[in-house]
C-alpha positions as CSV (number, residue, x, y, z in Angstrom):
1,M,-64.7,47.8,-13.1
2,Q,-67.7,50.1,-13.2
3,E,-69.4,47.8,-15.7
4,T,-68.9,44.8,-13.3
5,L,-70.4,46.9,-10.4
6,H,-73.4,47.9,-12.6
7,T,-74.0,44.2,-13.5
8,A,-73.8,43.2,-9.8
9,V,-76.3,45.9,-8.8
10,V,-78.7,44.9,-11.6
11,A,-78.4,41.2,-10.5
12,V,-79.2,42.2,-6.8
13,I,-82.2,44.3,-7.9
14,L,-83.5,41.4,-10.0
15,L,-83.0,38.9,-7.1
16,L,-84.8,41.2,-4.7
17,S,-87.7,41.7,-7.2
18,A,-88.0,38.0,-7.6
19,T,-88.0,37.4,-3.9
20,A,-90.7,40.1,-3.4
21,A,-92.8,38.6,-6.2
22,D,-92.5,35.2,-4.6
23,A,-93.6,36.6,-1.2
24,Q,-96.6,38.3,-2.8
25,G,-97.6,35.2,-4.6
26,C,-97.6,33.2,-1.4
27,Q,-100.0,34.8,1.0
28,G,-100.4,33.2,4.4
29,R,-97.1,31.4,4.1
30,K,-95.9,29.0,6.7
31,E,-92.9,26.7,6.8
32,L,-93.5,23.4,8.6
33,W,-91.2,20.4,9.3
34,I,-92.4,16.8,9.3
35,P,-90.2,13.9,10.5
36,Q,-90.2,10.8,8.4
37,E,-93.2,8.5,8.9
38,S,-95.2,11.2,10.6
39,Y,-98.3,13.2,9.8
40,L,-99.2,16.8,10.5
41,A,-102.4,18.9,10.2
42,L,-102.0,21.8,7.8
43,T,-105.6,22.9,8.2
44,D,-108.6,21.2,9.8
45,R,-109.1,18.9,6.8
46,V,-105.7,19.0,5.1
47,Y,-102.9,16.9,6.5
48,A,-99.4,16.0,5.2
49,Y,-97.7,12.6,5.7
50,A,-94.0,12.1,5.1
51,G,-92.9,8.7,4.1
52,P,-89.6,7.1,5.1
53,I,-86.5,9.0,4.1
54,Q,-83.5,6.9,3.3
55,R,-80.1,8.7,3.2
56,Q,-77.8,8.4,0.3
57,G,-74.2,9.3,1.1
58,Q,-73.5,12.1,3.6
59,S,-76.2,14.6,2.7
60,G,-78.3,13.0,-0.1
61,W,-81.5,11.0,-0.1
62,R,-83.3,8.4,-2.1
63,P,-86.7,9.2,-3.7
64,F,-89.6,9.2,-1.3
65,T,-93.2,10.5,-1.2
66,V,-95.0,13.1,0.9
67,Q,-98.7,12.6,0.7
68,V,-101.1,15.5,1.0
69,L,-104.4,14.1,2.5
70,V,-107.6,16.0,2.1
71,G,-110.7,14.9,4.1
72,Q,-113.9,15.6,2.3
73,Y,-116.2,15.7,5.4
74,R,-113.8,15.3,8.3
75,R,-110.2,15.1,9.3
76,P,-108.0,12.3,7.8
77,F,-106.7,11.5,11.4
78,L,-108.1,12.2,14.9
79,L,-105.0,13.9,16.2
80,P,-103.3,17.0,14.6
81,K,-99.9,15.2,14.5
82,G,-98.5,11.8,15.1
83,L,-96.1,9.0,14.2
84,L,-97.4,6.3,11.9
85,R,-95.6,3.7,9.7
86,E,-96.3,4.0,6.0
87,A,-97.9,0.6,5.8
88,D,-100.3,1.5,8.6
89,V,-101.2,4.8,6.8
90,N,-102.0,2.9,3.6
91,K,-104.1,0.4,5.4
92,L,-106.0,3.0,7.3
93,L,-106.7,5.2,4.3
94,A,-107.7,2.2,2.1
95,Q,-110.9,2.2,4.2
96,R,-111.5,6.0,3.9
97,S,-113.2,6.8,0.6
98,D,-113.7,10.4,1.8
99,V,-109.9,11.1,1.9
100,T,-108.2,12.2,-1.3
101,R,-104.4,11.5,-1.5
102,I,-102.2,13.8,-3.5
103,P,-98.6,12.4,-3.8
104,L,-95.7,14.8,-3.8
105,R,-92.9,12.6,-5.2
106,V,-89.5,13.9,-4.0
107,A,-86.7,12.9,-6.4
108,G,-83.6,11.4,-5.0
109,H,-80.6,13.7,-4.6
110,D,-76.9,13.0,-4.7
111,P,-74.8,16.1,-3.9
112,A,-71.8,14.5,-5.6
113,G,-73.7,14.9,-8.9
114,G,-73.4,18.7,-8.7
115,K,-77.1,19.4,-9.4
116,K,-79.4,21.3,-7.1
117,P,-82.4,19.3,-6.0
118,S,-85.8,20.1,-7.4
119,F,-88.9,19.9,-5.2
120,P,-92.5,19.3,-6.1
121,A,-95.6,21.4,-5.3
122,V,-99.3,20.9,-5.5
123,D,-102.4,23.1,-5.4
124,V,-105.1,21.8,-3.1
125,T,-108.7,23.0,-3.6
126,G,-111.0,20.6,-1.9
127,A,-110.7,21.8,1.7
128,G,-112.6,25.1,1.9
129,R,-109.9,27.4,0.7
130,P,-107.1,27.0,-1.9
131,L,-103.7,26.0,-0.6
132,T,-100.3,25.4,-2.3
133,V,-98.1,22.8,-0.6
134,R,-94.5,22.7,-1.7
135,V,-91.5,20.7,-0.4
136,F,-88.8,23.2,0.1
137,R,-86.1,21.2,1.8
138,V,-85.0,17.7,2.9
139,Q,-82.9,17.2,6.0
140,P,-81.5,13.6,5.6
141,S,-79.4,14.0,8.8
142,S,-82.6,14.4,10.9
143,N,-84.9,12.4,8.5
144,A,-87.3,15.3,8.1
145,V,-88.9,17.2,5.2
146,G,-89.7,20.9,5.1
147,L,-93.0,22.0,3.6
148,E,-94.1,25.5,2.6
149,V,-97.8,26.0,2.8
150,C,-99.4,29.1,1.1
151,G,-103.0,30.2,1.7
152,L,-103.2,29.7,5.4
């Protein structure tokens, strides 16, 4: 009994240490939600665009892409947020050689498979200060994706 209690205390200490280390490694952390086929300004020249999210079963989703858009000289879009179909984003950005697209490919997830979903992250350096953008959650019921942005 005492050995089990000791093991549980050690596990809690390790978990708290890992959480503290994660918090220290992510300065200026912000969590943001983006609905499907929408864009959102993360900084003045870094935006994120969430493509269409298709549900799979009750709480799963098919693979989709979140694009991190970095404007070299100006903003990728005029407004800080808005709705835009993926085809229109691709058409608009095809004419913008000053915008770098960084894809975050979110793998599909089927909860019946028993595996936890894994989420992509990317480091962005072309916008004045380094940022890390990571998908941390997908809400297929509301067709939205959660992003964690570090370095703000």
